[in-house]
N, C-alpha and C positions, 0 to 999 in steps of 0.2 A: 575400740577393742585395741590391743596393742600387738602391733605388725611390725618387727625388727627392721629399720633401713638398713641395718648393715650387720656384718657377719659378726663383728665384734658385740656390739649391741646382744643379737640372739647365743653369744656365747655365755652373755652378762644374766641374759635374762637365766638361765639354765640353775647358774648358781645364789640368785636374787631374785628367784619366784615370787616370793611373798610379798616383793617391794610394789613388784607391778602389779598386781592381785588387789594392794593395797590401793594401789593409784586410780586403778582404773575403776574401781567401787565409789572412790572421791569426786571422780572426773564427769560425775554423770552428765551425759546429753550433750550437747553441744558445746563447746568451751574456747576462751577466750583467755592469752596471759598478757602479764602487761611485767615487763622487766626495765624495776630503774636501775642501771647499770650502778651509776654514780654512789647508789647506796651500800648496791651487792659487793661491788668490789674491794671493799676494806677485810670484808667477812674474812677475808684469806688468811689474816694475820692472825684472830681467833678460831678461825678451822685451821689450819695447817695446813693448807691445800685451796688449789687456784681452779676455777671457771673456765673450762679451757669455749671457748662461743661456738667454736664446731659441733663441737659433739653436745652438747647440750641442744644443738638446734636437731641434731639429726635423731637424737633420745626427745624430744619435745614431740618429732613431726611424725615419731613412730606409735603416738594415739590419733586414731583416725578419725575422732570425734573434738578434734582442738581445729581450729576453721581459724584463727588469728593466732602470731604471734607478735608482739610488738616491745621493741626496745628503746629506752630514751635515753639518750647521752648528748654531751655538749661538746663541740668543738674548740679547743684553743686554735685560732689561728693564727698559722705561722708558724707554728710549734707541729716538726714533722711526725712525732710519735704518737700523738693528739690525731692528725689525718691520717696517721696507716690504720691506729685503731677505725676509725669513722670507717672507713675504706672497707676493713675486713666485717667492719659490722653489716655494713649492707649487702653482704655477700650472700650472707643468712637473715637476715630480718627485715623486718616492715620498722626500717630506722626513720623515729622520728630526732630531730639533731638542731639546735643554733649554737651561736655564737655564746663560749664561753667570757663573763666580762673579769675585769682585772680590776677591782676597787683599791687604790691607794689610799694607804690608812698614816697621817703622818705621827713620825712618833720624834716631832722636833723640841728638845726640852733644854732651852736655855732658859729661857724664861720661867719655867716651873720654878718651885718654888722646891728645896728636896723632899718637903712634909705634905707636898700635895698632892691630892688624888686625883686632881682634875683628867690628864689626860690616862689614868691607869684606870678612870670610866670610863673609857673610850673601846677597852678589849677584857676588862672583868664584872660580871655581873655586882651590883650594889651588893645584895644579899653576901657573897662571898666576899666582896670587897672590907666590909664594915669588921668582919672578921680578923681580919691583920692589923697588927700594934704596929705603929709607929717605925722599930726597923724596920720591919717586914718593907714599911711604904718608901721611906727611905735607901733600901738597898734597890728599891724597883725600879727607881727615881734615878739613882750611879748607872743602872747599866743601861738605860736610854741614853744615856750624858754619853755614854763608854760606847756605846754604838755611833753615836753621833760623831765623836776625836775620830773616827773611824771611818766615817764617810756614807755612813747611813741614817739616814732619813726618813724616810718612812718604809714599810712591809706594804708586800700584795697579800691580796685577800680574791682566791678565784671564785668566783660564786656562778653557776648556773643551776639552779633549781624547776627541778618538770612536774614538780604536785599536781599544779592547777593542772598541766595539758593530760597527765595519766587522770588526774580524777574527773575531768571533763571526757575522756574517750570511753572511762568507764562507763558515765551515767548514759552516753550519748548510746552505745552501746545496746546497754537496758533499753532505755527510749526504743530505740530499733528493735527492741526483740531479737537479737541476735547472738545472744547466745543464752544457754540455762545455768552457766556457771565460768565464775572469772576469780583467774587466777590471779594473782599479785606477788611478786620477789620484790618485797621491801618490808621497810619496822617503822618509816618515817611517820611519827605522833598526825602528820597533816591528813594525814589517808582513813581518821577513822571517821571523819562526817562520811563521804564517798560510801565509804564499808558500810558503813550504822544503817545508811538507807537502804541501800541494794539488799542489806540482810530484814529490815524489817516490809521491801516489795519482797518477800521470802525468795531472793533468790541465792543461791548459795557461793559462798566465797573463802579460796584457799587462798592461806597465806607460805608463801612457800620463804623461811628463814632457818636462821639458830639462835642454840638456848642462848637465852641473856642479853642479845640482838632487839631485841620485839618492845616496842614501845609499851609503857604502859597504857596510856590510852587504847591501842589495840590487844593487847593481852585482856583489860577490859571486855571487851568486844566478843569473847571467848563468851561470854554467860549469855550470849544471846544468839549464838551460833554459827558466831567464824570459825573458821578449823586452818589451827597451825600444823603445816607438814616441816617437819627436820628436815633441812636438807644432806645433810649429813646421811641420810638413809641411800640417799642417790650416788655418795660419790663417785662411787668408781662406771658409772653413768656419762659424767658431765666433768670429770673435772682432767687437768694434763695427764699424758699415758706414763708419764714418770713417776706421778704422783699416785697410780693404782694401788690400792691395798693390798695385795694380795694373800690376805688373811681373812678381810672384810668385805 
């Protein structure tokens, strides 16, 4: 049952009663929530609005059948903004974190022939690379050498994936029979296997996502019972206050 934790949420319920009724119907029984924050944060580019973590926690906690809300996000050690975000998340959620790995990829091109695709293979999948004509390969190698002349010999790639941890936690919660409904905030194809297993075992799984972002593998599971809930429906409950849509 939904019990608004704040006056603001209560006022929004008056203007959006159908949203709450829909979620009350979907999230039946004891419910656990798993939020892959690195996966959902870029959605703001498509949505045109941002998720406010404090308001998200207040909204989800208004459902008295939600027993657990876990959020997963990496921390870039030494980066003040990253450490600040992690500190904020700890205020509101059961946070699972680990250090972000910084991978350095060489782009040193002095020994590369202008027509060679050897360096490009490190960054471009072969199926696409085969489509490039010789002129394109030469141009891209030229750009690598131009970067070298400017003192750039490698690029950094930040990596911190929580697919294993989230999938493990979902299956552990299933084995412990700790919930009836699993709510996943992510669209990554790597979750297809654990989600598929939960559905086969007659558990309800709801994917909170936005149109056009869900992987083909997860979309396919809607045929088996996966439910996709469009988060635009709850924008006003969870967005930055300055982004609340007064007309919607």
